[in-house]
C-alpha positions, 0 to 999 in steps of 0.5 A, a space after each residue: 458538461 457544466 462546471 458543477 457537473 464536472 466538479 461532482 464527477 471528480 468528487 464522485 471519482 475520488 469517493 470511488 477511489 477511496 472506497 476501492 482502497 478501503 476495500 482492498 486494504 483490508 487484505 493487506 494483512 502484512 501491512 496492518 490493513 494499510 494503516 502504516 503511515 507512508 506518504 505526506 500530503 498537504 492540507 488546505 484550510 480556508 479561513 481568514 487566511 489560506 493555509 496549505 501545509 504538509 502533514 506528517 506521513 499518514 496511511 494512504 486512505 487517510 491521505 486520500 481523505 485529506 485530498 478529498 477535503 482539499 477539493 471541497 475547500 477549493 470551492 471556497 477560493 477565488 478563481 485564481 487561487 482555485 487553479 493553483 491549489 487544485 493543481 497542487 492537490 492534484 499533484 498530491 493525489 498523483 503521488 498517493 495513487 502511485 504509492 497505492 500502486 506500489 503497496 498493491 504490487 508489494 501485496 502480490 509478493 507478500 501473498 506468495 509468501 502467505 501461500 507458501 506458508 499455507 503449504 508448509 502448514 499442511 505438508 510439513 508443520 514441523 518446519 513451520 516455525 523456521 519458515 515463519 522466521 524466514 518469511 517474517 524477516 522479508 515481510 518486515 523488510 517490505 514494510 520498513 522499505 515502504 514506510 521509510 520511502 514508498 517511492 524507493 519501491 521500484 528500485 528495491 523490488 528486484 532485491 525483495 523478489 530475490 529474498 522471496 525466491 529464497 523463502 519460496 525455495 526453502 518452502 519447496 525444500 521442506 515440502 520435498 523433504 516431507 514427501 521423501 519421509 512419507 515415501 520412505 515410511 510407506 
């Protein structure tokens, strides 16, 4: 494979990753569809001088777009600098992909809460407000944890799971109570 074809393959792969994240982030109802800034990446600018500076935290999709732009800019560099900046940009890409995997994992947990909310809404609507208050506190904690330090997710995941278990237990208790009321009145 020629160098140019390898480059085009890499850029096409990066475009597919961006499109994938764009599509799945729409489902992240609890995370503002992925618009919460959680990761810093470096931006490469090639003019008379080369600038490669960290940007403020940004949403994962924006970070991927910066990385894509960096790889486009890398083509303008001499071979020695090209390798150095490509390696650094690849490191940023790895971190962004890791952050995305943590958000995807957190989304799976948030969806459990959403499913319980739907059940409560159908079975025991009177308990919905109380459930929502409890659920929102856990969702807020997940959002804050990821926004503050996305890379702390693996060490905090068990803690969040325990909080979600409490929320789900509450939902189960409300469902059982409502079924008991129905049986008594029947």
